[in-house]
Phi, psi and omega in degrees: 000132179288169186304315184295319178294322178299311186295319181297317179298315183288336178283333184302126180077002178280144174265313177233143168227116180238098351242161183295327178294320182290320178298312179302318181298312182297322180291322180294333182292338179081003182287144174286112189269157178255111188255116186261137170222125180252135178229131178264121183285073182274347176212179189272340190243142162268152177228180186300334176300319178291329184291344177297307180289328177294328179290323179294319178298322178296324178299319175297315178304317183291342177267008173101005186264166182264125174274128175247104179267113182263120174272115184280067178292335172280307185292335180295331179281342174277309181100116177288123180279355183305123179069012182262143172256012176202164180287135179287144174293143181281144179265153174274164189295323184295312182298322180295320179298317181293314180295323181300320180296318180296318180302309186295322180296319181283329179301327182284002171283345180244316187274158172277108183307320186288341180251019187242128175256119180265127178228150178247125190286351175296336181303323180248334184284333174292311174297326180301327183265357183250159175293149181234109179053042176082356178266170178295148178293160175302327178299315180296314179298325180285319182301330181298337181257011178242146179252151177295323181298324178296314179299318186281001176293336186298142188294321182296322179292319179300316183295320182291323177295318179299322181267012179054042175265142184290147171232122184279155179297327178297319179296325178292328181280340186310310181296334176293318178298313183294321174303319181292332173307318181294325175296313185297325185255000180053055181292137171273326180219142171238138179251153174185169173293162183295338178284357183261003190304319181297312181299318182296319180295326178297327173300317176304313181302313182289325176299322177295320179301321182267014175062035171255156175293125184297137181293152169281143179249127176233122178248152177239160180293157173276123184292131175290147183284184181294342180279352178074008184238298182270163177294151182296127185199139175299327182290335177270350181068019186245037187244162171241110184281149178295334179266006176297159175289162182299325179296317181288322177296314179297309185298318179294323176297321180294342179278354182293150169287162183298320183295320178291322175305314181292327174300321178293321178298317184295319189267334186251352182224169174252020182293145177292120186293326177298318181290321179300314183284353174276349177276156170299136183309322180297315179294320180295321180292317179298323178291321178296315182301318180296314180299315180295321178293318177297319183295322185254348181241350179117145178305129177096347178288330180298314180300314179299315183294322180294316181300315182293319181297314182294321180294317184280309193261333173285324182263358180069028181270163169262133181300148182269341184256037180297145174288146178261147173227129180269125174258123180244000179202157174294149179203162178292149181303318181295320174300316179298320179297317178295315183293328178281354186062035176263353176205148185274344181208161175301322179295318178296321181294318180297323177300313181297320179297312183293336180277355180077025186263001185246130182228150169235120185049045172082355180263127181289131182269119185277343185208169178279066187271170178281134184247122174284153176307133185209168175251124181175193180236126174255138184232133175237116184072200184271343194243341190260114180236146173219145176265121180264133178230151177282133181286162181285000000 
């Protein structure tokens, strides 16, 4: 691919490039670049929102560059303040290790494993924060060259101070830790969500202090959730997880508004938008749903999910291959839904019940009541069905 096409591809969907001229110069050099992306394993699942920046990293890989995926096993325990109006709860070491393993497994649904360098930032941040042979730590030496006013420029800190919300000293140090990651891996480019711009620019500052060539900063938009309003997040319940079933990925994609669907095309695919918009919106949505299903569930799964969707929802049929769940004792509806794997938590189940999205044998369930063992069909939303049978 010639230089202009490379630059056009990498610019697509980007919010900030600091700076485009520097990126162009590095691409023209023909040098194999080190492209950094840091992720803090604060939960067990990645979702499509994460795949936006992972897809941008994959674009760099496909152009011959090296992806450096940093698992923030140190920074996850500090907590990234970006976009937060309160301090994040600290995670324990065991949870971070479990989540980190899940993250690396899911990231390779997007990234090329052979062109990815996995690093854990505890490797350099633990020494960075400790004394070395009786001398001051690297952190102290680095902190002498940073000002509090520079750190407090970030918008989320300004808002919290204005609202008299606490800011911990660890949160103030977080961008320093993330910036030092760039020094440790000698990043040429760092990627992140648009809410990460302050942290990424800190990496440029620290690289200059350590006499390194400053990294290019590329940010991407925060993907809106399936509700079309808030950013995609597990806490909002508006996410499509990379580990979701083919049925769920296809069905959740089909629930998007047309406007949100076009946004997903722009951020998650390299399809020509003029061609996409020439299609009927329903057909465009089915193609998007099939593409995403193939990408995260395996080639050919998209066609199967589309056929099932059209059979069930276009023709108003109930699927024939429902999973069975044996009920051998009375239980609350929310508990039943979690055990049936129709909801990931009791809270999520109760939200679905309150929204009127749960039915048993076609009857809408008005409350989280006790359900006696029965034979029938439970439905959550438009896509989730389970066959209930009485246990022995």
